[in-house]
gemmi code that builds the backbone of each chain (N, CA, C; Angstrom):
import gemmi

chains = {
    "A": [
        ("ASN", (8.325, 16.382, 11.273), (8.947, 15.083, 11.007), (9.012, 14.814, 9.512)),
        ("ALA", (10.145, 14.270, 9.056), (10.291, 13.997, 7.640), (9.481, 12.765, 7.260)),
        ("GLY", (9.375, 11.760, 8.141), (8.627, 10.552, 7.820), (9.454, 9.633, 6.948)),
        ("VAL", (8.897, 9.258, 5.793), (9.581, 8.400, 4.834), (9.981, 9.251, 3.641)),
        ("THR", (11.269, 9.266, 3.351), (11.800, 10.101, 2.267), (12.358, 9.226, 1.160)),
        ("GLN", (11.874, 9.450, -0.039), (12.352, 8.710, -1.210), (13.069, 9.653, -2.157)),
        ("THR", (14.168, 9.182, -2.716), (14.848, 9.925, -3.775), (15.380, 8.959, -4.816)),
        ("PRO", (15.391, 9.339, -6.093), (14.813, 10.568, -6.627), (13.307, 10.433, -6.814)),
        ("LYS", (12.638, 11.507, -7.099), (11.196, 11.475, -7.364), (10.900, 11.094, -8.800)),
        ("PHE", (11.806, 11.423, -9.682), (11.658, 11.075, -11.096), (13.014, 10.604, -11.623)),
        ("GLN", (12.974, 9.593, -12.499), (14.208, 9.097, -13.093), (13.889, 8.463, -14.426)),
        ("VAL", (14.734, 8.741, -15.411), (14.633, 8.091, -16.720), (15.925, 7.314, -16.934)),
        ("LEU", (15.769, 6.055, -17.276), (16.918, 5.186, -17.506), (16.838, 4.585, -18.900)),
        ("LYS", (17.995, 4.159, -19.393), (18.022, 3.368, -20.604), (18.104, 1.891, -20.223)),
        ("THR", (17.576, 1.054, -21.081), (17.627, -0.388, -20.830), (19.062, -0.816, -20.539)),
        ("GLY", (19.221, -1.595, -19.479), (20.536, -2.096, -19.110), (21.277, -1.265, -18.077)),
        ("GLN", (20.842, -0.033, -17.858), (21.486, 0.796, -16.846), (21.093, 0.326, -15.453)),
        ("SER", (21.924, 0.683, -14.508), (21.616, 0.353, -13.125), (21.352, 1.631, -12.343)),
        ("MET", (20.598, 1.489, -11.261), (20.375, 2.640, -10.402), (19.864, 2.162, -9.050)),
        ("THR", (19.902, 3.074, -8.093), (19.400, 2.785, -6.758), (18.366, 3.818, -6.366)),
        ("LEU", (17.219, 3.345, -5.931), (16.203, 4.209, -5.324), (16.461, 4.225, -3.821)),
        ("GLN", (16.590, 5.430, -3.296), (16.894, 5.560, -1.878), (15.608, 5.719, -1.066)),
        ("CYS", (15.620, 5.145, 0.119), (14.509, 5.288, 1.046), (15.072, 5.433, 2.451)),
        ("ALA", (14.637, 6.455, 3.150), (15.062, 6.674, 4.522), (13.859, 7.059, 5.375)),
        ("GLN", (13.811, 6.530, 6.596), (12.750, 6.918, 7.526), (13.373, 7.307, 8.869)),
        ("ASP", (12.765, 8.285, 9.492), (13.305, 8.813, 10.746), (12.396, 8.503, 11.926)),
        ("MET", (11.594, 7.448, 11.808), (10.633, 7.100, 12.856), (11.064, 5.871, 13.643)),
        ("ASN", (12.267, 5.386, 13.379), (12.794, 4.199, 14.063), (11.900, 2.972, 13.843)),
        ("HIS", (11.311, 2.884, 12.649), (10.439, 1.758, 12.337), (11.258, 0.521, 12.009)),
        ("GLU", (10.797, -0.603, 12.499), (11.494, -1.860, 12.210), (11.194, -2.358, 10.800)),
        ("TYR", (9.969, -2.221, 10.394), (9.511, -2.817, 9.138), (9.588, -1.786, 8.018)),
        ("MET", (10.247, -2.186, 6.910), (10.280, -1.339, 5.722), (10.022, -2.202, 4.493)),
        ("SER", (9.465, -1.585, 3.483), (9.096, -2.357, 2.302), (9.112, -1.480, 1.065)),
        ("TRP", (9.199, -2.138, -0.072), (9.126, -1.480, -1.369), (7.967, -2.081, -2.158)),
        ("TYR", (7.158, -1.201, -2.753), (6.057, -1.601, -3.612), (6.238, -0.934, -4.965)),
        ("ARG", (5.672, -1.560, -5.978), (5.543, -0.894, -7.255), (4.067, -0.796, -7.597)),
        ("GLN", (3.710, 0.292, -8.256), (2.324, 0.521, -8.632), (2.237, 0.683, -10.138)),
        ("ASP", (1.466, -0.170, -10.768), (1.235, -0.126, -12.193), (-0.256, 0.044, -12.438)),
        ("PRO", (-0.618, 0.681, -13.540), (-2.045, 0.928, -13.807), (-2.860, -0.360, -13.776)),
        ("GLY", (-3.966, -0.337, -13.033), (-4.855, -1.489, -12.969), (-4.348, -2.649, -12.144)),
        ("MET", (-3.179, -2.476, -11.509), (-2.589, -3.596, -10.758), (-2.523, -3.335, -9.266)),
        ("GLY", (-2.887, -2.176, -8.823), (-2.737, -1.874, -7.407), (-1.260, -1.781, -7.043)),
        ("LEU", (-0.956, -2.033, -5.780), (0.424, -2.024, -5.296), (0.883, -3.465, -5.080)),
        ("ARG", (2.060, -3.753, -5.577), (2.596, -5.102, -5.419), (3.917, -5.031, -4.671)),
        ("LEU", (4.074, -5.921, -3.714), (5.241, -5.922, -2.850), (6.452, -6.491, -3.570)),
        ("ILE", (7.564, -5.752, -3.524), (8.792, -6.185, -4.191), (9.697, -6.913, -3.189)),
        ("HIS", (10.128, -6.179, -2.174), (10.954, -6.714, -1.089), (10.543, -6.029, 0.205)),
        ("TYR", (10.863, -6.691, 1.310), (10.595, -6.080, 2.587), (11.659, -6.496, 3.595)),
        ("SER", (11.663, -5.770, 4.717), (12.642, -6.036, 5.765), (11.968, -5.845, 7.119)),
        ("VAL", (12.210, -6.786, 8.023), (11.616, -6.686, 9.361), (12.635, -6.154, 10.376)),
        ("GLY", (13.813, -5.792, 9.897), (14.806, -5.209, 10.789), (16.150, -5.168, 10.088)),
        ("ALA", (17.089, -4.453, 10.674), (18.426, -4.334, 10.094), (19.031, -5.716, 9.910)),
        ("GLY", (19.576, -5.950, 8.715), (20.215, -7.214, 8.391), (19.285, -8.308, 7.924)),
        ("ILE", (17.965, -8.015, 7.866), (16.981, -9.029, 7.484), (16.143, -8.511, 6.318)),
        ("THR", (16.181, -9.238, 5.204), (15.330, -8.879, 4.070), (14.663, -10.137, 3.531)),
        ("ASP", (13.587, -9.939, 2.810), (12.866, -11.072, 2.231), (12.141, -10.612, 0.979)),
        ("GLN", (11.826, -11.574, 0.132), (11.180, -11.274, -1.133), (9.679, -11.120, -0.963)),
        ("GLY", (9.135, -10.247, -1.799), (7.698, -10.097, -1.858), (7.128, -10.809, -3.064)),
        ("GLU", (6.121, -10.204, -3.648), (5.385, -10.821, -4.754), (6.141, -10.734, -6.088)),
        ("VAL", (6.856, -9.631, -6.303), (7.514, -9.403, -7.601), (8.973, -8.995, -7.400)),
        ("PRO", (9.840, -9.890, -6.906), (11.201, -9.498, -6.545), (12.214, -9.516, -7.696)),
        ("ASN", (11.877, -10.175, -8.809), (12.864, -10.374, -9.860), (13.320, -9.054, -10.461)),
        ("GLY", (14.644, -8.913, -10.572), (15.232, -7.710, -11.153), (15.574, -6.640, -10.136)),
        ("TYR", (15.288, -6.919, -8.875), (15.531, -5.950, -7.804), (16.350, -6.587, -6.674)),
        ("ASN", (17.244, -5.777, -6.109), (17.969, -6.191, -4.908), (17.763, -5.162, -3.809)),
        ("VAL", (17.809, -5.638, -2.566), (17.715, -4.731, -1.428), (18.742, -5.136, -0.376)),
        ("SER", (19.002, -4.210, 0.518), (19.820, -4.488, 1.692), (19.310, -3.602, 2.820)),
        ("ARG", (19.598, -3.987, 4.051), (19.156, -3.192, 5.209), (20.295, -3.199, 6.226)),
        ("SER", (21.238, -2.279, 6.008), (22.385, -2.206, 6.902), (22.081, -1.378, 8.137)),
        ("THR", (21.110, -0.485, 8.053), (20.717, 0.322, 9.209), (19.200, 0.294, 9.341)),
        ("THR", (18.696, 0.685, 10.496), (17.250, 0.765, 10.687), (16.631, 1.813, 9.776)),
        ("GLU", (17.377, 2.886, 9.512), (16.801, 4.030, 8.806), (16.688, 3.848, 7.298)),
        ("ASP", (17.603, 3.103, 6.685), (17.715, 3.097, 5.234), (17.361, 1.744, 4.621)),
        ("PHE", (16.718, 1.806, 3.461), (16.320, 0.581, 2.773), (16.348, 0.850, 1.268)),
        ("PRO", (17.532, 0.845, 0.656), (17.638, 1.142, -0.770), (17.184, -0.019, -1.652)),
        ("LEU", (16.652, 0.339, -2.803), (16.204, -0.636, -3.807), (17.091, -0.487, -5.029)),
        ("ARG", (17.744, -1.566, -5.425), (18.671, -1.517, -6.546), (18.109, -2.238, -7.769)),
        ("LEU", (18.221, -1.558, -8.905), (17.919, -2.184, -10.187), (19.262, -2.423, -10.862)),
        ("LEU", (19.632, -3.671, -11.069), (20.966, -3.982, -11.567), (21.080, -3.781, -13.072)),
        ("SER", (20.020, -4.092, -13.800), (20.003, -3.946, -15.252), (18.570, -3.629, -15.650)),
        ("ALA", (18.283, -2.353, -15.760), (16.898, -1.918, -15.931), (16.294, -2.437, -17.230)),
        ("ALA", (15.002, -2.765, -17.141), (14.234, -3.229, -18.288), (12.970, -2.380, -18.415)),
        ("PRO", (12.433, -2.236, -19.637), (11.207, -1.442, -19.813), (10.058, -1.922, -18.917)),
        ("SER", (10.034, -3.206, -18.582), (8.974, -3.730, -17.707), (9.059, -3.183, -16.282)),
        ("GLN", (10.174, -2.535, -15.963), (10.336, -1.944, -14.638), (9.892, -0.480, -14.599)),
        ("THR", (9.378, 0.008, -15.704), (8.750, 1.322, -15.706), (7.541, 1.281, -14.789)),
        ("SER", (7.554, 2.144, -13.775), (6.512, 2.052, -12.750), (6.679, 3.211, -11.777)),
        ("VAL", (5.752, 3.281, -10.844), (5.900, 4.175, -9.696), (6.244, 3.306, -8.496)),
        ("TYR", (7.312, 3.682, -7.810), (7.806, 2.887, -6.695), (7.541, 3.620, -5.378)),
        ("PHE", (7.017, 2.873, -4.433), (6.735, 3.416, -3.111), (7.536, 2.653, -2.060)),
        ("CYS", (8.163, 3.410, -1.180), (8.766, 2.852, 0.014), (7.811, 3.109, 1.167)),
        ("ALA", (7.744, 2.165, 2.107), (6.840, 2.326, 3.242), (7.482, 1.732, 4.484)),
        ("SER", (7.068, 2.222, 5.634), (7.594, 1.696, 6.892), (6.486, 1.599, 7.924)),
        ("ARG", (6.725, 0.793, 8.934), (5.737, 0.577, 9.995), (6.460, 0.164, 11.259)),
        ("GLN", (5.944, 0.596, 12.388), (6.457, 0.148, 13.672), (5.516, -0.912, 14.222)),
        ("GLY", (6.006, -2.098, 14.462), (5.173, -3.129, 15.052), (4.285, -3.824, 14.030)),
        ("LEU", (3.412, -4.665, 14.518), (2.628, -5.536, 13.656), (1.309, -4.929, 13.218)),
        ("THR", (0.713, -4.096, 14.039), (-0.655, -3.683, 13.741), (-0.771, -2.258, 13.229)),
        ("GLY", (0.332, -1.555, 13.203), (0.246, -0.174, 12.762), (0.094, -0.066, 11.264)),
        ("GLU", (-0.334, 1.101, 10.841), (-0.475, 1.327, 9.416), (0.885, 1.590, 8.780)),
        ("LEU", (0.952, 1.388, 7.465), (2.153, 1.718, 6.722), (2.206, 3.218, 6.479)),
        ("PHE", (3.386, 3.773, 6.663), (3.640, 5.162, 6.287), (4.385, 5.127, 4.959)),
        ("PHE", (3.835, 5.822, 3.981), (4.403, 5.772, 2.645), (5.240, 7.006, 2.334)),
        ("GLY", (6.279, 6.794, 1.524), (6.956, 7.912, 0.899), (6.105, 8.478, -0.225)),
        ("GLU", (6.598, 9.525, -0.848), (5.823, 10.210, -1.875), (5.862, 9.504, -3.225)),
        ("GLY", (6.693, 8.504, -3.358), (6.766, 7.756, -4.595), (7.893, 8.230, -5.499)),
        ("SER", (8.392, 7.301, -6.314), (9.428, 7.604, -7.309), (8.962, 7.061, -8.649)),
        ("ARG", (8.864, 7.963, -9.615), (8.394, 7.553, -10.934), (9.592, 7.235, -11.795)),
        ("LEU", (9.682, 5.963, -12.209), (10.817, 5.488, -12.998), (10.346, 5.119, -14.394)),
        ("THR", (11.064, 5.627, -15.392), (10.799, 5.276, -16.784), (12.050, 4.641, -17.357)),
        ("VAL", (11.879, 3.456, -17.948), (13.001, 2.765, -18.588), (12.742, 2.710, -20.092)),
        ("LEU", (13.636, 3.327, -20.829), (13.449, 3.413, -22.285), (14.127, 2.252, -23.017)),
    ],
    "B": [
        ("ALA", (-5.374, -17.363, -6.517), (-6.580, -16.609, -6.153), (-6.164, -15.285, -5.528)),
        ("GLN", (-6.931, -14.261, -5.837), (-6.621, -12.953, -5.275), (-6.904, -12.941, -3.787)),
        ("LYS", (-6.025, -12.313, -3.059), (-6.215, -12.168, -1.628), (-7.228, -11.073, -1.315)),
        ("ILE", (-7.168, -10.007, -2.093), (-8.051, -8.852, -1.897), (-8.754, -8.565, -3.214)),
        ("THR", (-10.061, -8.485, -3.177), (-10.836, -8.211, -4.382), (-11.658, -6.955, -4.201)),
        ("GLN", (-11.438, -6.014, -5.096), (-12.259, -4.810, -5.138), (-12.973, -4.852, -6.488)),
        ("THR", (-14.256, -5.090, -6.466), (-15.000, -5.385, -7.685), (-15.453, -4.145, -8.441)),
        ("GLN", (-15.294, -2.973, -7.847), (-15.770, -1.736, -8.466), (-14.575, -0.937, -8.984)),
        ("PRO", (-14.299, -0.998, -10.280), (-13.186, -0.204, -10.797), (-13.434, 1.291, -10.628)),
        ("GLY", (-14.712, 1.691, -10.773), (-15.045, 3.099, -10.624), (-16.398, 3.266, -9.975)),
        ("MET", (-16.513, 4.325, -9.170), (-17.778, 4.637, -8.506), (-18.026, 6.136, -8.602)),
        ("PHE", (-19.293, 6.497, -8.699), (-19.682, 7.901, -8.729), (-20.673, 8.156, -7.590)),
        ("VAL", (-20.541, 9.329, -6.978), (-21.454, 9.684, -5.892), (-21.685, 11.195, -5.933)),
        ("GLN", (-22.864, 11.595, -5.541), (-23.160, 13.019, -5.448), (-22.604, 13.560, -4.130)),
        ("GLU", (-22.134, 14.783, -4.218), (-21.643, 15.460, -3.016), (-22.697, 15.395, -1.915)),
        ("LYS", (-22.237, 15.154, -0.691), (-23.040, 15.082, 0.524), (-23.752, 13.747, 0.710)),
        ("GLU", (-23.688, 12.876, -0.289), (-24.289, 11.555, -0.118), (-23.251, 10.586, 0.437)),
        ("ALA", (-23.733, 9.443, 0.935), (-22.840, 8.393, 1.413), (-22.519, 7.424, 0.283)),
        ("VAL", (-21.364, 6.776, 0.384), (-20.964, 5.806, -0.635), (-20.252, 4.647, 0.050)),
        ("THR", (-20.461, 3.451, -0.496), (-19.806, 2.254, 0.025), (-18.884, 1.671, -1.034)),
        ("LEU", (-17.642, 1.466, -0.665), (-16.654, 0.845, -1.544), (-16.429, -0.581, -1.057)),
        ("ASP", (-16.579, -1.531, -1.977), (-16.559, -2.935, -1.591), (-15.142, -3.509, -1.530)),
        ("CYS", (-14.960, -4.441, -0.615), (-13.697, -5.155, -0.491), (-13.985, -6.527, 0.100)),
        ("THR", (-13.569, -7.566, -0.590), (-13.624, -8.907, -0.022), (-12.206, -9.446, 0.043)),
        ("TYR", (-11.976, -10.333, 0.980), (-10.635, -10.849, 1.194), (-10.658, -12.359, 1.354)),
        ("ASP", (-9.485, -12.928, 1.214), (-9.357, -14.384, 1.303), (-8.148, -14.704, 2.172)),
        ("THR", (-8.383, -15.362, 3.268), (-7.298, -15.788, 4.141), (-7.759, -16.970, 4.973)),
        ("SER", (-6.804, -17.797, 5.337), (-7.083, -18.909, 6.246), (-6.558, -18.613, 7.655)),
        ("ASP", (-5.908, -17.442, 7.803), (-5.399, -17.062, 9.115), (-6.538, -16.585, 10.015)),
        ("GLN", (-6.386, -16.808, 11.299), (-7.352, -16.296, 12.270), (-7.028, -14.856, 12.645)),
        ("SER", (-5.747, -14.526, 12.582), (-5.307, -13.188, 12.948), (-4.895, -12.430, 11.696)),
        ("TYR", (-5.575, -11.348, 11.425), (-5.245, -10.537, 10.264), (-5.773, -9.126, 10.481)),
        ("GLY", (-5.320, -8.231, 9.653), (-5.760, -6.841, 9.743), (-6.149, -6.335, 8.377)),
        ("LEU", (-7.099, -5.437, 8.351), (-7.597, -4.871, 7.098), (-7.437, -3.366, 7.126)),
        ("PHE", (-6.979, -2.812, 6.023), (-6.665, -1.396, 5.926), (-7.349, -0.809, 4.701)),
        ("TRP", (-7.622, 0.486, 4.782), (-8.028, 1.254, 3.617), (-7.093, 2.457, 3.472)),
        ("TYR", (-6.654, 2.655, 2.227), (-5.812, 3.794, 1.894), (-6.479, 4.588, 0.780)),
        ("LYS", (-6.207, 5.883, 0.795), (-6.689, 6.799, -0.240), (-5.491, 7.317, -1.022)),
        ("GLN", (-5.631, 7.351, -2.337), (-4.575, 7.918, -3.175), (-5.174, 8.996, -4.070)),
        ("PRO", (-5.017, 10.257, -3.704), (-5.501, 11.340, -4.572), (-4.656, 11.446, -5.827)),
        ("SER", (-5.069, 12.328, -6.715), (-4.371, 12.452, -7.995), (-2.924, 12.898, -7.821)),
        ("SER", (-2.609, 13.490, -6.692), (-1.224, 13.904, -6.425), (-0.305, 12.708, -6.157)),
        ("GLY", (-0.872, 11.548, -5.891), (-0.078, 10.324, -5.842), (0.275, 9.760, -4.491)),
        ("GLU", (0.171, 10.552, -3.425), (0.577, 10.003, -2.130), (-0.458, 9.012, -1.600)),
        ("MET", (-0.020, 8.122, -0.752), (-0.883, 7.122, -0.131), (-1.219, 7.588, 1.279)),
        ("ILE", (-2.517, 7.694, 1.542), (-2.986, 8.222, 2.821), (-3.762, 7.143, 3.558)),
        ("PHE", (-3.320, 6.801, 4.761), (-4.009, 5.807, 5.574), (-5.341, 6.367, 6.060)),
        ("LEU", (-6.398, 5.556, 5.943), (-7.717, 6.001, 6.371), (-8.208, 5.293, 7.626)),
        ("ILE", (-8.139, 3.936, 7.612), (-8.821, 3.211, 8.673), (-8.284, 1.794, 8.752)),
        ("TYR", (-8.340, 1.208, 9.958), (-7.831, -0.136, 10.204), (-8.854, -0.949, 11.003)),
        ("GLN", (-8.963, -2.226, 10.643), (-9.830, -3.158, 11.372), (-9.060, -4.440, 11.646)),
        ("GLY", (-8.927, -4.822, 12.892), (-8.309, -6.087, 13.240), (-9.333, -7.206, 13.236)),
        ("SER", (-8.871, -8.414, 12.952), (-9.798, -9.532, 12.828), (-10.504, -9.859, 14.135)),
        ("TYR", (-9.888, -9.491, 15.246), (-10.494, -9.788, 16.541), (-11.281, -8.612, 17.109)),
        ("ASP", (-11.286, -7.504, 16.376), (-12.039, -6.336, 16.856), (-13.537, -6.613, 16.738)),
        ("GLU", (-14.235, -6.419, 17.827), (-15.668, -6.712, 17.824), (-16.482, -5.575, 17.238)),
        ("GLN", (-15.979, -4.360, 17.379), (-16.687, -3.202, 16.864), (-16.137, -2.841, 15.486)),
        ("ASN", (-17.020, -2.349, 14.628), (-16.565, -1.812, 13.350), (-15.760, -0.543, 13.590)),
        ("ALA", (-14.650, -0.430, 12.867), (-13.795, 0.743, 13.022), (-14.446, 1.983, 12.421)),
        ("THR", (-14.211, 3.102, 13.070), (-14.690, 4.387, 12.546), (-13.593, 5.423, 12.723)),
        ("GLU", (-13.478, 6.319, 11.734), (-12.545, 7.434, 11.798), (-13.199, 8.617, 11.104)),
        ("GLY", (-13.820, 9.462, 11.883), (-14.481, 10.621, 11.293), (-15.593, 10.198, 10.344)),
        ("ARG", (-15.486, 10.619, 9.088), (-16.516, 10.265, 8.087), (-16.330, 8.874, 7.504)),
        ("TYR", (-15.265, 8.194, 7.906), (-14.989, 6.861, 7.377), (-15.405, 5.805, 8.396)),
        ("SER", (-16.040, 4.773, 7.909), (-16.322, 3.618, 8.752), (-16.104, 2.352, 7.937)),
        ("LEU", (-15.780, 1.302, 8.635), (-15.499, 0.046, 7.971), (-16.591, -0.941, 8.362)),
        ("ASN", (-17.311, -1.419, 7.374), (-18.377, -2.403, 7.594), (-17.752, -3.790, 7.498)),
        ("PHE", (-17.388, -4.337, 8.662), (-16.639, -5.583, 8.738), (-17.603, -6.742, 8.959)),
        ("GLN", (-17.671, -7.635, 7.975), (-18.511, -8.825, 8.092), (-17.599, -10.039, 7.944)),
        ("LYS", (-17.185, -10.557, 9.094), (-16.147, -11.569, 9.131), (-16.571, -12.853, 8.429)),
        ("ALA", (-17.789, -13.287, 8.642), (-18.251, -14.542, 8.040), (-18.289, -14.444, 6.524)),
        ("ARG", (-18.574, -13.259, 6.028), (-18.624, -13.055, 4.578), (-17.274, -12.630, 4.025)),
        ("LYS", (-16.296, -12.432, 4.907), (-14.962, -11.970, 4.524), (-15.053, -10.704, 3.687)),
        ("SER", (-15.786, -9.753, 4.232), (-15.870, -8.467, 3.547), (-15.510, -7.345, 4.510)),
        ("ALA", (-14.950, -6.291, 3.957), (-14.493, -5.148, 4.750), (-14.745, -3.889, 3.942)),
        ("ASN", (-16.003, -3.541, 3.805), (-16.374, -2.416, 2.952), (-16.139, -1.080, 3.642)),
        ("LEU", (-15.686, -0.122, 2.885), (-15.463, 1.233, 3.395), (-16.701, 2.078, 3.112)),
        ("VAL", (-17.194, 2.725, 4.132), (-18.330, 3.624, 3.983), (-17.844, 5.050, 4.221)),
        ("ILE", (-18.083, 5.905, 3.259), (-17.759, 7.328, 3.400), (-19.077, 8.083, 3.503)),
        ("SER", (-19.275, 8.754, 4.596), (-20.515, 9.504, 4.775), (-20.313, 10.945, 4.310)),
        ("ALA", (-21.394, 11.580, 3.885), (-21.362, 12.995, 3.512), (-20.177, 13.298, 2.598)),
        ("SER", (-20.172, 12.686, 1.422), (-19.041, 12.811, 0.495), (-18.720, 14.265, 0.186)),
        ("GLN", (-17.439, 14.508, 0.032), (-16.948, 15.836, -0.332), (-16.172, 15.743, -1.643)),
        ("LEU", (-16.050, 16.867, -2.328), (-15.325, 16.862, -3.602), (-13.897, 16.353, -3.409)),
        ("GLY", (-13.317, 16.646, -2.273), (-11.949, 16.210, -1.991), (-11.820, 14.714, -1.760)),
        ("ASP", (-12.940, 14.014, -1.698), (-12.889, 12.556, -1.555), (-12.624, 11.866, -2.882)),
        ("SER", (-12.690, 12.597, -3.980), (-12.393, 12.013, -5.285), (-10.960, 11.521, -5.302)),
        ("ALA", (-10.782, 10.215, -5.508), (-9.453, 9.608, -5.420), (-9.574, 8.123, -5.714)),
        ("MET", (-8.405, 7.467, -5.759), (-8.368, 6.001, -5.766), (-8.374, 5.522, -4.319)),
        ("TYR", (-9.086, 4.431, -4.081), (-9.149, 3.853, -2.745), (-8.711, 2.397, -2.812)),
        ("PHE", (-7.782, 2.064, -1.936), (-7.232, 0.721, -1.922), (-7.554, 0.032, -0.600)),
        ("CYS", (-8.005, -1.200, -0.725), (-8.183, -2.081, 0.428), (-6.940, -2.958, 0.526)),
        ("ALA", (-6.492, -3.253, 1.732), (-5.292, -4.060, 1.912), (-5.451, -4.956, 3.134)),
        ("MET", (-4.725, -6.069, 3.121), (-4.803, -7.023, 4.217), (-3.408, -7.417, 4.679)),
        ("ARG", (-3.250, -7.448, 5.988), (-2.041, -7.986, 6.599), (-2.437, -9.306, 7.230)),
        ("GLU", (-1.776, -10.376, 6.785), (-2.091, -11.678, 7.354), (-1.248, -11.913, 8.592)),
        ("GLY", (-1.631, -12.934, 9.350), (-0.942, -13.234, 10.594), (0.524, -13.532, 10.370)),
        ("ARG", (1.278, -13.395, 11.422), (2.722, -13.569, 11.337), (3.069, -15.029, 11.036)),
        ("LYS", (3.937, -15.213, 10.041), (4.360, -16.558, 9.666), (5.867, -16.560, 9.611)),
        ("GLY", (6.483, -17.314, 10.465), (7.933, -17.417, 10.441), (8.624, -16.096, 10.682)),
        ("GLY", (7.981, -15.202, 11.366), (8.621, -13.940, 11.690), (8.492, -12.891, 10.618)),
        ("SER", (7.771, -13.176, 9.553), (7.619, -12.170, 8.507), (6.143, -11.964, 8.210)),
        ("GLU", (5.833, -10.858, 7.592), (4.446, -10.619, 7.206), (4.429, -9.593, 6.079)),
        ("LYS", (3.333, -9.579, 5.372), (3.227, -8.726, 4.194), (1.861, -8.066, 4.160)),
        ("LEU", (1.814, -6.944, 3.507), (0.542, -6.253, 3.272), (0.200, -6.422, 1.806)),
        ("VAL", (-0.981, -6.980, 1.538), (-1.410, -7.244, 0.168), (-2.529, -6.279, -0.183)),
        ("PHE", (-2.409, -5.635, -1.335), (-3.366, -4.625, -1.757), (-4.308, -5.145, -2.831)),
        ("GLY", (-5.524, -4.615, -2.833), (-6.417, -4.806, -3.953), (-6.044, -3.870, -5.089)),
        ("LYS", (-6.787, -3.967, -6.199), (-6.454, -3.178, -7.377), (-7.038, -1.774, -7.331)),
        ("GLY", (-7.888, -1.522, -6.381), (-8.373, -0.175, -6.172), (-9.709, 0.129, -6.813)),
        ("THR", (-10.362, 1.152, -6.267), (-11.606, 1.698, -6.807), (-11.437, 3.192, -6.968)),
        ("LYS", (-11.755, 3.695, -8.143), (-11.676, 5.136, -8.376), (-13.007, 5.781, -8.059)),
        ("LEU", (-13.015, 6.631, -7.053), (-14.230, 7.318, -6.630), (-14.243, 8.726, -7.194)),
        ("THR", (-15.349, 9.077, -7.798), (-15.547, 10.440, -8.292), (-16.758, 11.032, -7.584)),
        ("VAL", (-16.557, 12.171, -6.955), (-17.640, 12.871, -6.262), (-18.088, 14.017, -7.148)),
        ("ASN", (-19.354, 13.983, -7.522), (-19.912, 15.021, -8.403), (-20.581, 16.132, -7.605)),
        ("PRO", (-20.415, 17.383, -8.028), (-21.028, 18.510, -7.299), (-22.541, 18.567, -7.524)),
    ],
}
model = gemmi.Model(1)
for chain_id, residues in chains.items():
    chain = gemmi.Chain(chain_id)
    for i, (resn, *xyz) in enumerate(residues, 1):
        res = gemmi.Residue()
        res.name, res.seqid = resn, gemmi.SeqId(i, " ")
        for name, pos in zip(("N", "CA", "C"), xyz):
            atom = gemmi.Atom()
            atom.name, atom.element = name, gemmi.Element(name[0])
            atom.pos, atom.b_iso = gemmi.Position(*pos), 0.0
            res.add_atom(atom)
        chain.add_residue(res)
    model.add_chain(chain)
structure = gemmi.Structure()
structure.add_model(model)
structure.setup_entities()
């Protein structure tokens, strides 16, 4: 099983550029989410979705957009990248309320 | 106020000894879940153990056990017989009860465990 697949794994952007981090899961999970991980900060929730067509903001949503047109995909868009968005980004999914999150391998983004 | 507090930025343990990683949480919900994840230096997040707020028994998974003290709002992870491969960052996380059809998982800042030979 592929599980949760994130692409790209590494990306370097210039300030002001836009890009999309892709996330796909093949487990038919309803719940998907995006986190960012910064040194000393743990993981912070950016956006999440409880099903196709439904998204909501997490703790640090500014500068990011998401959409959920299918159960499988949950892309994260940076419309105008800023150096403060340099981070490692994790996509995760879960089936139901009590299950654990399954994480992708992470995407390391550097904004110059 | 922080929802999840991990007060130990770093911990050291000798191989084969047991170690306890602390986690306290803050919630007013009656229904919630507590998780522990491991992040080795390779970066992936690995689920270790889960404890539901209504579970009467402490959760156990192999060498991992969760010391759940509900009144004290603590959910400490105990690793028995530490191995060199246990060296990693460990994150405590909490899922609060469902509110308006949505829910979130909140993570602590983590504890870096180093197992010495």
